[in-house]
C-alpha positions as CSV (number, residue, x, y, z in Angstrom):
1,I,160.7,71.8,-14.1
2,G,162.8,71.1,-17.1
3,G,166.5,71.4,-17.7
4,A,168.9,74.0,-16.5
5,K,171.0,75.9,-19.0
6,E,173.8,76.4,-16.4
7,I,174.6,74.7,-13.1
8,D,177.3,76.5,-11.0
9,W,178.8,75.6,-7.7
10,F,180.2,78.2,-5.2
11,A,182.7,77.6,-2.4
12,P,182.0,78.8,1.2
13,A,184.0,82.0,0.5
14,G,181.6,82.8,-2.4
15,E,183.9,82.1,-5.3
16,K,182.6,80.1,-8.3
17,I,184.3,76.7,-8.5
18,E,185.8,76.5,-12.0
19,Q,186.6,73.4,-14.0
20,G,190.2,72.1,-14.0
21,R,190.9,72.2,-10.2
22,L,192.7,69.2,-8.8
23,D,191.1,69.3,-5.3
24,I,187.5,69.8,-6.3
25,S,185.6,68.5,-9.3
26,V,182.3,69.7,-10.8
27,I,180.6,67.3,-13.2
28,R,177.4,68.0,-15.1
29,N,175.5,64.7,-14.9
30,D,172.5,65.6,-17.2
31,E,170.2,68.6,-17.8
32,T,169.0,68.6,-14.3
33,S,171.9,67.6,-12.0
34,S,175.5,68.2,-11.2
35,T,178.0,66.5,-8.8
36,L,180.5,68.3,-6.6
37,T,183.4,66.1,-5.5
38,I,186.0,67.1,-2.9
39,Y,189.2,65.0,-3.0
40,N,191.2,64.4,0.2
41,A,188.9,66.8,2.2
42,K,190.6,68.8,4.9
43,V,189.3,71.1,7.7
44,D,189.8,74.0,5.4
45,N,187.2,72.6,3.0
46,A,184.4,72.8,5.6
47,G,181.6,75.3,5.1
48,T,178.4,75.9,3.1
49,Y,178.6,75.2,-0.6
50,K,175.9,76.6,-2.9
51,C,174.6,75.2,-6.2
52,V,172.8,77.6,-8.5
53,A,170.8,76.3,-11.5
54,S,169.6,78.8,-14.1
55,S,167.7,78.7,-17.3
56,G,166.9,82.1,-18.9
57,D,165.4,84.3,-16.3
58,R,164.6,81.4,-13.9
59,E,167.0,80.5,-11.1
60,A,167.0,78.0,-8.2
61,E,169.6,77.3,-5.6
62,A,170.4,74.8,-2.9
63,T,173.1,74.6,-0.3
64,V,175.0,71.8,1.5
65,N,176.9,72.3,4.7
66,L,180.1,70.3,4.8
67,K,181.6,69.4,8.2
68,I,185.0,67.8,8.6
69,Y,185.8,65.9,11.8
C-alpha cells in the first residue's frame, strides 16, 4: 500500500541492473511501478529477473522468468 521509495531490478546472476545500459532499460513509471525492457533479447538474457520495491523498513519483491526460444 502506498508508494515505494526505491524500485530495483536484478538480473538472473543477481547483479543490480543499473541505469545507462544499452541492452536493458529500467524506467520508473510512477510511485508504485517500474518497467524492465530488454532490447534484442538473446538466449543469454534468459533467466529469472527480480524486482524489489522498498520504502523505509518495508520491502516487497516479485520475479519474472524470461524464456527465449
